[in-house]
C-alpha positions in Angstrom: 20.1 151.1 -45.6 21.3 147.7 -44.4 19.6 146.3 -41.2 22.1 144.4 -39.1 20.9 141.7 -36.6 23.9 141.8 -34.2 26.7 143.9 -32.8 29.5 144.0 -30.3 28.9 145.3 -26.8 31.3 145.1 -23.9 33.3 142.4 -25.7 30.3 140.2 -26.4 28.2 139.4 -29.5 24.7 140.8 -28.9 21.7 139.8 -30.9 19.1 142.6 -31.5 16.4 140.4 -30.0 18.0 140.6 -26.6 18.3 144.5 -26.6 15.6 146.3 -24.6 14.8 150.0 -24.1 17.1 150.1 -21.0 20.0 148.8 -23.1 19.6 151.5 -25.8 22.3 153.8 -24.3 25.0 151.1 -24.2 27.8 151.3 -26.8 27.5 149.0 -29.8 30.1 148.4 -32.5 30.0 146.6 -35.9 31.4 143.1 -35.7 32.9 143.5 -39.2 34.3 147.1 -39.5 34.3 148.2 -35.8 32.2 151.3 -36.5 29.6 152.5 -34.0 26.1 151.1 -34.3 22.8 152.2 -33.0 19.9 149.9 -32.0 16.6 150.7 -33.7 13.7 149.6 -31.4 10.6 150.7 -33.2 7.2 149.6 -32.0 5.8 148.6 -35.5 8.8 147.4 -37.5 11.3 144.7 -36.8 14.2 145.7 -34.5 17.7 146.0 -36.0 21.1 147.7 -35.6 22.3 150.4 -38.1 25.6 152.1 -38.7 25.9 155.6 -37.3 27.7 156.4 -40.6 28.2 154.6 -43.9 27.2 151.0 -43.8 29.9 148.3 -44.4 29.7 145.2 -46.7 26.8 142.9 -45.9 28.9 139.9 -47.1 31.7 140.8 -44.8 29.2 141.1 -41.9 27.6 137.7 -42.6 31.1 136.1 -42.8 32.1 137.6 -39.4 28.8 136.8 -37.8 29.2 133.2 -38.8 32.7 133.0 -37.4 31.6 134.5 -34.0 28.4 132.5 -33.6 30.2 129.2 -34.5 33.0 129.9 -32.0 30.5 130.9 -29.3 28.5 127.7 -29.9 31.8 125.6 -29.8 33.1 127.2 -26.6 29.8 127.0 -24.7 28.8 123.5 -25.5 29.9 120.0 -24.4 29.2 118.7 -27.9 29.5 120.1 -31.4 28.0 118.0 -34.2 28.8 118.2 -37.9 26.6 116.1 -40.4 28.4 113.8 -42.8 27.4 111.0 -45.2 28.5 107.4 -44.5 28.7 105.5 -47.7 27.3 102.0 -48.3 30.0 99.6 -49.3 27.9 96.4 -49.3 27.2 96.7 -53.0 27.7 99.0 -56.0 24.3 100.7 -56.2 25.0 102.2 -59.6 25.1 98.7 -61.0 22.0 97.5 -59.1 19.1 97.2 -61.5 16.7 97.5 -58.6 18.2 100.7 -57.3 16.4 103.2 -59.6 13.0 101.8 -58.8 13.2 100.9 -55.2 15.9 103.2 -53.7 15.8 101.7 -50.3 16.6 104.3 -47.6 20.2 103.0 -46.9 21.3 102.3 -50.5 22.9 105.7 -51.0 24.2 106.1 -47.5 23.1 107.4 -44.2 23.5 110.8 -42.6 25.5 110.5 -39.4 26.9 113.2 -37.0 30.6 113.9 -36.1 31.2 115.4 -32.6 34.2 117.7 -33.0 34.5 118.1 -29.2 35.9 114.5 -29.0 39.1 115.7 -30.7 39.2 119.5 -30.2 38.8 121.8 -27.2 40.1 125.2 -28.6 38.5 127.4 -31.3 40.3 130.5 -32.6 39.0 133.1 -35.1 41.1 133.9 -38.2 44.2 132.2 -36.8 47.4 131.6 -38.8 48.6 128.0 -39.1 52.0 126.9 -40.5 52.7 123.6 -42.1 56.1 123.1 -43.6 57.0 126.2 -45.4 53.4 127.3 -46.1 51.2 129.5 -44.0 47.4 129.5 -44.0 44.8 131.6 -42.3 41.8 129.6 -41.0 38.5 131.3 -40.5 38.2 129.1 -37.4 41.1 127.0 -36.2 40.3 124.0 -34.0 43.1 122.5 -32.0 43.6 120.2 -29.0 45.4 121.9 -26.1 46.0 118.6 -24.3 47.3 116.6 -27.3 49.8 118.3 -29.6 49.8 115.3 -31.9 46.2 115.9 -32.8 46.3 117.6 -36.2 44.2 120.8 -36.4 41.0 121.4 -38.3 39.9 124.4 -40.3 36.3 125.6 -40.5 36.0 127.8 -43.5 32.9 130.0 -44.3 32.1 131.0 -47.8 29.4 132.9 -49.7 30.5 132.8 -53.3 34.2 131.8 -53.2 35.3 128.4 -51.8 38.7 127.7 -50.3 41.7 127.9 -52.7 43.0 124.8 -54.4 46.2 125.3 -52.5 44.4 125.1 -49.1 42.2 122.2 -50.2 45.3 120.2 -51.4 47.3 120.9 -48.2 46.1 117.8 -46.5 44.6 119.8 -43.6 41.1 118.7 -42.6 38.7 121.3 -43.6 34.9 121.8 -43.0 33.6 124.2 -45.5 30.3 125.8 -44.7 28.1 127.7 -47.2 26.5 130.8 -45.6 24.2 133.1 -47.6 22.1 134.5 -44.7 21.8 134.7 -41.0 19.3 131.8 -41.0 22.0 129.6 -42.7 24.2 130.1 -39.6 21.3 129.3 -37.2 20.4 126.2 -39.3 24.0 124.9 -39.2 24.2 125.3 -35.4 20.9 123.5 -34.8 21.3 119.7 -34.9 17.6 119.2 -35.7 17.8 121.5 -38.8 21.3 120.7 -40.0 21.6 119.9 -43.8 24.2 117.7 -45.3 24.3 120.0 -48.3 25.3 123.0 -46.2 28.9 121.8 -45.5 31.6 119.9 -47.2 34.2 117.8 -45.5 37.6 118.0 -47.2 40.6 115.6 -46.5 38.5 113.4 -44.2 38.7 109.6 -44.5 35.5 108.3 -46.0 33.3 106.6 -43.4 31.5 103.5 -44.6 29.1 100.8 -43.4 27.5 97.7 -44.7 23.8 98.2 -45.4 21.2 95.6 -44.6 20.1 93.4 -47.5 16.4 93.9 -48.3 13.8 91.1 -48.6 12.0 91.2 -51.9 9.8 88.8 -53.9 9.6 88.1 -57.6 6.2 87.2 -59.1 6.3 85.5 -62.5 3.1 85.3 -64.6 2.5 82.5 -67.1 -0.6 81.3 -69.0 -2.7 78.7 -67.2 -5.1 77.5 -69.9 -6.6 79.9 -72.4 -7.9 82.6 -70.1 -6.3 82.3 -66.7 -2.9 83.4 -65.3 -0.6 81.4 -63.1 1.4 83.4 -60.5 4.6 81.9 -59.1 6.6 83.8 -56.5 10.1 83.6 -55.2 11.3 85.3 -52.0 14.9 86.3 -51.7 17.3 89.2 -50.8 17.9 92.1 -53.1 21.3 90.8 -54.3 20.0 87.3 -55.3 21.1 86.6 -58.9 17.7 85.0 -59.7 16.2 88.5 -59.7 18.3 89.6 -62.7 17.1 86.7 -64.9 13.6 86.6 -66.3 11.8 83.3 -65.8 11.5 81.3 -68.9 8.0 81.3 -70.5 6.8 84.2 -68.2 4.6 86.7 -69.9 5.7 89.4 -67.5 7.2 89.7 -64.0 7.1 92.1 -61.1 9.6 92.5 -58.2 8.2 94.1 -55.0 9.2 94.3 -51.3 8.5 91.1 -49.3 6.0 92.6 -46.9 2.3 92.1 -46.0 1.3 94.8 -48.5 1.9 92.4 -51.4 0.1 89.2 -50.4 -0.6 86.4 -52.9 -4.1 87.7 -53.6 -2.7 91.2 -54.2 -0.1 89.8 -56.6 -2.8 88.0 -58.5 -4.8 91.2 -58.8 -1.8 93.1 -60.1 -1.1 90.3 -62.6 -4.7 90.6 -63.9 -4.3 94.4 -64.4 -0.9 93.9 -66.1 -2.4 91.3 -68.4 -5.0 93.8 -69.5 -2.4 96.5 -70.0 -0.2 94.2 -72.1 -3.1 93.0 -74.3 -3.4 89.4 -72.9 -6.9 90.1 -71.4 -9.9 92.4 -71.8 -12.1 93.9 -69.1 -14.9 96.4 -69.9 -14.1 98.5 -66.9 -10.9 99.6 -68.6 -12.4 100.1 -72.0 -12.9 103.7 -73.4 -16.5 102.8 -74.1 -17.4 101.7 -70.6 -20.0 103.7 -68.7 -19.9 103.3 -65.0 -23.4 104.6 -64.4 -25.1 101.9 -66.5 -24.1 98.7 -64.8 -27.3 96.7 -64.3 -26.2 93.5 -62.5 -22.8 91.9 -62.0 -22.8 89.9 -65.2 -24.5 92.4 -67.5 -23.4 95.9 -68.4 -23.9 98.7 -71.0 -21.3 100.6 -73.1 -21.3 103.6 -75.5 -21.0 101.3 -78.6 -23.9 99.1 -77.7 -26.5 100.8 -75.5 -28.4 97.6 -74.7 -27.2 95.3 -71.9 -24.7 92.8 -73.1 -23.3 89.8 -71.2 -19.8 89.1 -70.2 -17.1 87.8 -71.1 -15.4 90.7 -72.7 -13.0 88.6 -74.8 -15.8 88.2 -77.4 -15.9 92.0 -77.9 -14.1 93.3 -81.0 -14.7 97.0 -80.0 -12.4 97.0 -77.0 -10.1 100.0 -76.7 -7.9 100.2 -73.6 -8.4 103.2 -71.4 -4.7 103.6 -70.5 -5.0 106.6 -68.1 -7.7 104.8 -66.0 -5.7 101.5 -65.9 -2.5 103.4 -65.0 -4.3 105.2 -62.2 -5.3 101.9 -60.6 -1.9 100.3 -61.2 -0.2 103.2 -59.4 -2.3 102.6 -56.3 -1.4 98.9 -56.1 2.2 99.0 -57.5 3.5 102.3 -56.1 6.8 100.7 -55.4 8.3 97.9 -57.4 9.8 96.9 -60.8 7.6 95.7 -63.7 9.2 94.0 -66.7 
């Protein structure tokens, strides 16, 4: 037996949560098929309406519920917001070599809100609209009673089948909303919970904006003598052509945001770790034979190959085997965002 959350009573949509014991004897009717419904107000189980006879289609009920709740929200509010995506036209992100690694918040676009009340003041359920020689039935037809030149808007609700190609290609503005449950309707009507993926805007002009350019810095590492590394940094915006070209003679480079998190000392530390990873340096801490509980003093340590204390530097050791997981773990902490090449 299907449990229904709402019904008609005295010409209004009534949610089961608002029905009390004193309301039990009122007349209630199904919003989908019109059959009589009875409120079930048990003390242990969740309250609901049920058909007095054979239950009707749940999909049909959900569809009708969505229509009525959206119309009710539109009629009783000064604003009615729809989420939409504004595209970034400042650069082609699919061609940006930094995009896949950085993915700055505004690279893809930003979610904005469209207030339909600015253009429409009337909402009708399952209303016919004629354009040229063709007629269409809108689940919800939005019009402007004060401005006949304002073209109408359709709000279409679907569960499994989207609007027909004929309706989509008609040129009429359509907002198509996917509804699979009662909660989907409530989510759509709550600006704080609205999801961009829950609706599709058809035949709307694409709204765009120019995103801010982001400050980044490129650190290039070259040899400074036999053992040391030299770190040269360049600060610029993310579209700077210098970022795409690797500095001549550099062993490796990293590109990171130009913020306090990546100071000069931090960049030097990162360079040291990358030098170990790429085989330019050795450090016992990142060797598979290193034992952390056998460090004697700062310049002497023990390892599993040679139990006795042995002095640094590690470059003289021919037993060094990189402990890649350990080094990778440390690198992720210091370079959690950035490009290494």
